[in-house]
C-alpha positions in Angstrom: 30.6 20.4 -19.1 30.4 18.9 -15.6 27.0 20.6 -15.0 25.7 19.0 -18.2 26.9 15.6 -17.2 25.3 15.9 -13.8 22.0 16.9 -15.3 22.1 14.0 -17.7 23.1 11.5 -14.9 20.4 12.9 -12.6 17.8 12.7 -15.3 18.7 9.1 -16.0 18.2 8.1 -12.4 14.9 10.0 -12.1 13.7 8.3 -15.3 14.9 4.9 -14.0 13.1 5.3 -10.7 9.9 6.4 -12.5 9.9 3.2 -14.5 10.4 1.0 -11.4 7.3 2.1 -9.6 3.7 2.2 -10.5 1.9 5.5 -10.6 1.0 6.4 -7.0 -1.8 8.9 -6.4 -0.3 11.2 -3.8 -2.0 12.4 -0.7 -2.2 15.8 -2.2 -3.9 14.4 -5.3 -6.6 12.7 -3.3 -6.9 15.7 -1.0 -5.9 13.9 2.2 -6.3 15.5 5.6 -3.1 16.4 7.4 -2.0 13.6 9.7 -2.4 14.2 13.4 0.7 12.1 14.0 3.7 10.9 12.0 6.0 8.1 13.3 8.8 6.9 11.1 10.2 3.3 11.0 13.6 2.1 10.2 13.8 0.5 6.7 14.1 -1.7 4.9 11.0 -3.5 6.4 10.8 -7.3 6.0 7.0 -7.7 6.0 4.1 -6.9 3.7 0.5 -7.3 5.1 -2.3 -7.5 2.6 -5.8 -6.2 3.7 -9.1 -5.4 2.2 -11.1 -2.4 3.3 -14.4 -4.3 3.5 -16.0 -1.3 1.9 -17.8 -0.8 -1.4 -15.7 -1.3 -4.6 -14.5 1.5 -6.8 -13.8 1.4 -10.5 -13.0 5.1 -11.2 -10.4 7.4 -9.9 -13.1 9.8 -8.6 -14.9 6.9 -6.9 -11.7 5.6 -5.4 -10.7 9.0 -4.1 -14.0 9.4 -2.4 -13.6 6.0 -0.6 -10.0 6.7 0.4 -11.2 10.0 1.9 -14.0 8.2 3.8 -11.6 5.6 5.1 -9.2 8.3 6.3 -12.1 10.2 8.0 -13.2 7.0 9.7 -9.6 6.2 10.8 -9.1 9.7 12.2 -12.5 10.5 13.6 -13.9 7.2 14.8 -10.9 4.9 15.7 -8.4 7.6 16.6 -5.5 6.3 14.4 -4.3 9.9 13.7 -4.3 9.3 10.0 -5.4 6.6 7.5 -4.1 3.4 8.8 -2.7 1.8 5.6 0.6 2.6 3.9 -1.0 2.2 0.5 -4.4 1.4 -1.0 -5.2 -0.3 -4.3 -8.3 0.9 -6.2 -10.5 -1.1 -8.5 -9.3 1.4 -11.1 -5.8 -0.1 -10.9 -4.3 2.9 -9.2 -2.2 2.9 -6.1 -3.2 5.5 -3.5 -0.7 6.7 -1.0 -1.9 6.2 2.5 0.8 6.9 5.1 3.4 6.0 2.4 6.8 4.4 2.7 8.8 4.3 5.9 6.0 5.5 8.1 4.5 3.6 11.0 1.0 2.4 10.0 -2.1 1.5 12.0 -3.2 -1.6 10.1 -2.0 -4.8 11.9 -1.8 -4.5 15.7 1.7 -5.6 16.9 3.2 -5.4 13.4 2.7 -1.8 12.3 6.3 -0.7 12.9 7.8 -3.6 11.0 5.5 -4.0 8.0 3.9 -2.2 5.1 0.2 -2.4 5.0 -1.5 -2.6 1.6 -5.2 -2.5 1.4 -7.4 -3.4 -1.6 -10.4 -1.2 -1.7 -13.5 -3.4 -1.5 -14.6 -6.6 -0.1 -12.9 -9.7 -1.4 -14.6 -12.6 0.5 -16.2 -14.0 -2.7 -14.6 -12.1 -5.6 -11.1 -11.1 -6.6 -9.8 -7.6 -7.3 -9.3 -6.8 -11.0 -6.2 -8.2 -12.7 -5.1 -4.6 -13.1 -5.3 -4.0 -9.3 -3.5 -7.3 -8.5 -0.7 -6.3 -10.8 -0.5 -2.8 -9.3 0.0 -4.4 -5.9 2.8 -6.6 -7.2 4.4 -3.7 -8.9 4.2 -1.6 -5.7 5.9 -4.4 -3.8 8.6 -4.7 -6.4 9.1 -1.0 -6.3 9.5 -1.1 -2.5 12.3 -3.7 -2.9 14.0 -1.7 -5.7 13.9 1.5 -3.6 15.2 -0.2 -0.5 12.0 0.3 1.4 11.5 -3.5 1.6 14.2 -6.1 2.1 14.9 -8.5 -0.7 13.7 -11.4 1.4 10.5 -9.8 2.7 7.6 -12.0 3.8 4.1 -11.5 2.5 1.0 -12.2 4.8 -2.7 -11.7 4.8 -4.1 -9.7 7.7 -6.1 -12.7 9.0 -2.8 -14.4 9.9 -2.3 -11.9 12.7 -5.8 -11.2 14.1 -9.4 -12.5 14.1 -10.5 -10.9 10.9 -11.7 -12.0 7.5 -9.3 -9.5 5.8 -8.1 -9.6 3.1 -11.1 -11.7 2.2 -11.1 -15.5 1.3 -10.7 -15.0 -2.4 -7.9 -12.5 -2.2 -6.2 -14.5 0.6 -6.2 -17.6 -1.6 -4.7 -15.6 -4.4 -1.9 -14.0 -2.4 -0.9 -17.4 -1.1 0.5 -18.1 -4.6 2.5 -14.9 -4.7 6.3 -14.9 -4.2 7.4 -14.4 -0.6 4.1 -15.5 0.9 4.7 -17.0 4.3 2.5 -19.4 6.3 4.5 -18.8 9.5 
């Protein structure tokens, strides 16, 4: 009887966790290369930094996977990050792609990588916005991070351009995230 209860309780929590988070396309599913380095960070983190990849857009899972692989190759082979720099990427297909993932030190915002989660929208958002589906996926991912204890309840949200001389996350996307909960000007 105890075994049955344990199974039911465990199943309940697994189902509850699955409903909190959006579907995340794992590194295995997008055929990621093995990271050359893995550094962990203490969590919960109190910062989320939004980026854009300044690459072509993608609208299908196949197209997004190809772009994520290209970004990882560039980050490993050209700029020596040891892996893809972002913790997560959001495709135009509305899917979340696992980059380094939760509680791992990123390579996305110099000086803030160990205390933030870097989320990059795939594409260039200087003059256009990501799809509503993609914007919602990012909001759901952030809410998931709070629920799982990966992000603090009082996290602050920033655009990458607030930390360095870059256009990222693009003017249109930056203007949009400025209206999201937890956005910080400071």
